[in-house]
C-alpha positions in Angstrom: -1.3 58.2 112.6 -2.3 61.0 111.8 -5.1 63.2 113.9 -8.7 64.2 112.7 -10.3 67.0 114.5 -14.9 66.6 115.3 -17.0 68.9 115.8 -20.2 67.9 118.5 -22.9 69.4 120.5 -21.4 69.2 124.4 -24.1 66.6 124.4 -22.7 64.3 122.1 -18.9 64.8 122.9 -20.1 63.4 126.9 -21.6 60.7 125.4 -19.0 59.7 123.6 -16.3 59.7 126.5 -19.1 57.7 128.2 -19.6 55.3 125.8 -15.6 55.0 125.0 -14.8 54.6 129.0 -17.9 52.1 129.8 -15.7 49.8 126.4 -12.5 50.6 128.0 -11.5 52.5 125.2 -10.7 56.6 123.4 -13.3 58.1 121.6 -10.4 57.6 119.0 -10.7 54.6 118.7 -14.1 53.9 118.6 -14.5 56.1 116.0 -11.6 55.2 114.2 -13.9 51.4 114.9 -17.0 52.5 113.9 -15.6 53.7 110.7 -13.4 50.3 109.4 -17.7 48.8 110.4 -19.4 51.0 107.7 -16.8 50.7 105.4 -17.7 47.2 105.5 -21.1 47.4 105.3 -23.7 46.2 102.0 -22.8 49.2 99.8 -24.9 52.1 100.1 -28.3 52.3 97.8 -28.5 54.6 95.0 -29.6 58.3 95.3 -34.0 58.3 93.6 -32.3 60.6 91.0 -30.7 57.4 89.7 -33.0 54.7 89.9 -35.3 53.6 86.7 -38.0 55.4 86.5 -41.0 52.9 87.9 -38.8 51.9 90.8 -38.0 55.7 91.1 -42.1 56.4 91.4 -42.7 53.6 93.3 -40.2 54.0 96.4 -41.6 55.0 99.6 -45.0 54.0 98.7 -44.8 51.1 101.2 -45.5 52.4 105.2 -43.7 49.0 107.2 -45.2 48.0 110.5 -43.8 49.0 113.2 -41.3 47.4 114.4 -40.2 45.4 111.1 -37.7 45.2 108.8 -38.4 45.0 105.1 -36.8 42.0 105.0 -39.3 40.5 107.5 -41.9 42.4 105.7 -40.4 40.0 102.5 -39.9 36.7 104.6 -43.3 36.8 106.3 -44.5 37.3 102.6 -43.1 34.3 100.9 -44.2 32.3 103.8 -47.7 33.4 103.4 -47.5 32.2 99.7 -46.3 28.8 100.1 -48.4 28.3 102.5 -46.0 28.6 106.0 -48.0 32.3 106.8 -49.4 32.8 110.5 
């Protein structure tokens, strides 16, 4: 196993130690698990300069309601469109 040195703010180090302790692991183990989980996630969306011009222009023009994800807004709109809305 290779060694890796990280730099963090003192408060973040205290928080990391507490979280690791509460979960019965080490900071190294916790960080390794985080990296593995993030590696399995969906790919990162393309940067705005990689998007087609129309998509780039329209990005960010809609504000989501507080407490709703983009997925929930789309689901609500689909349900409403097909007569199942609130």
